[in-house]
C-alpha positions in Angstrom: 183.6 -99.3 -127.3 180.3 -97.4 -127.3 180.9 -96.3 -123.7 184.2 -94.7 -124.7 182.4 -92.9 -127.5 179.6 -91.7 -125.3 182.2 -90.4 -122.8 183.9 -88.4 -125.6 180.6 -86.9 -126.6 179.7 -86.0 -123.0 183.1 -84.4 -122.5 182.8 -82.5 -125.8 179.3 -81.4 -124.7 180.6 -80.1 -121.4 183.3 -78.1 -123.1 180.7 -76.5 -125.4 178.4 -75.8 -122.5 181.3 -74.2 -120.6 182.3 -72.1 -123.6 178.6 -71.0 -124.0 178.4 -70.1 -120.3 181.6 -68.0 -120.5 180.3 -66.3 -123.6 177.0 -65.5 -122.0 178.6 -64.4 -118.8 181.4 -62.2 -120.1 180.2 -61.3 -123.5 182.3 -61.4 -126.7 184.5 -58.5 -125.5 185.2 -60.2 -122.1 187.0 -63.1 -123.7 190.6 -61.6 -123.9 192.1 -65.0 -124.8 189.8 -65.3 -127.9 191.8 -63.8 -130.9 188.8 -62.6 -132.9 188.8 -62.7 -136.7 192.3 -62.7 -137.9 191.2 -62.3 -141.5 189.5 -59.0 -140.6 192.4 -57.9 -138.4 194.9 -58.3 -141.3 192.8 -57.2 -144.3 190.1 -55.0 -142.8 187.5 -57.0 -144.7 184.7 -59.2 -143.2 184.9 -63.0 -143.6 181.8 -65.1 -143.8 182.1 -65.8 -140.1 182.6 -62.3 -138.9 180.1 -61.4 -136.2 179.3 -65.0 -135.2 180.7 -64.7 -131.7 178.5 -61.7 -131.1 175.6 -63.5 -132.8 176.1 -66.5 -130.5 176.2 -64.2 -127.5 173.0 -62.4 -128.6 171.3 -65.8 -129.1 172.3 -66.9 -125.7 170.6 -63.8 -124.3 167.5 -64.4 -126.4 168.1 -61.5 -128.8 167.6 -63.4 -132.1 167.0 -60.4 -134.3 170.3 -58.8 -133.1 172.0 -62.1 -133.8 170.8 -62.1 -137.4 172.0 -58.5 -137.7 175.5 -59.7 -136.9 175.6 -62.6 -139.3 172.4 -63.7 -141.1 173.9 -66.5 -143.1 175.7 -67.9 -140.2 172.6 -67.9 -138.1 170.9 -70.0 -140.7 173.7 -72.4 -141.5 175.1 -73.0 -138.0 172.0 -74.6 -136.6 171.5 -76.7 -139.7 175.2 -77.8 -139.6 174.9 -78.5 -135.8 171.8 -80.6 -136.4 173.6 -82.6 -139.1 176.7 -83.1 -137.0 174.5 -84.1 -134.0 172.8 -86.8 -136.1 176.2 -88.1 -137.2 177.6 -88.1 -133.6 174.5 -90.1 -132.4 175.1 -92.6 -135.1 178.8 -92.8 -134.2 178.1 -93.4 -130.5 175.5 -96.1 -131.4 178.0 -97.7 -133.8 175.6 -97.6 -136.8 174.3 -94.9 -139.0 170.9 -93.5 -138.1 168.1 -94.1 -140.7 167.7 -90.4 -141.1 170.7 -88.2 -142.1 171.0 -84.6 -143.1 172.6 -85.3 -146.5 172.7 -82.2 -148.8 174.5 -84.1 -151.6 177.0 -82.8 -154.1 174.6 -80.1 -155.6 173.6 -79.0 -152.1 177.2 -78.7 -151.1 178.0 -76.5 -154.1 174.9 -74.3 -153.4 176.1 -73.8 -149.8 179.6 -73.0 -150.9 178.2 -70.5 -153.5 176.0 -68.9 -150.8 178.9 -68.5 -148.4 181.2 -67.1 -151.1 178.5 -64.8 -152.4 177.8 -63.6 -148.9 181.5 -63.0 -148.3 181.8 -60.8 -151.4 178.5 -58.9 -150.9 179.1 -58.1 -147.2 182.3 -56.3 -148.2 180.8 -54.1 -150.9 180.7 -50.5 -149.6 177.2 -49.6 -151.0 173.8 -49.8 -149.6 172.1 -52.3 -149.2 175.2 -54.5 -149.1 176.5 -52.5 -146.1 173.6 -54.0 -144.1 175.3 -57.4 -144.4 178.4 -56.3 -142.6 178.4 -56.7 -138.8 177.8 -53.5 -136.9 
């Protein structure tokens, strides 16, 4: 059973590496099949994830400051979430929970939800300094 789980993880990892390679090679505008942010397309407002494709592309090219300019909250939460998911995947492949888990708890979950919703609202306000939160 663990061999099948490891194979699923390897396959998923290869898909992620392939997607990152395409993004780094073609850039966010070169991915014609990628629909972009539908929320922004229909409302003209920025969602909490707006700018993350460009931020990921900038990160892949080593331009971390530019990546934070596209989406500062996403650039903090995505690596933390990836680390937490990675720990859970390792535990899943091994068939038992690891002794260390990234568990934010109920209060931490509500704090993260509040930060994301607050960021969503603030980045759509048309006044300085909130306009700095919108992706360029």
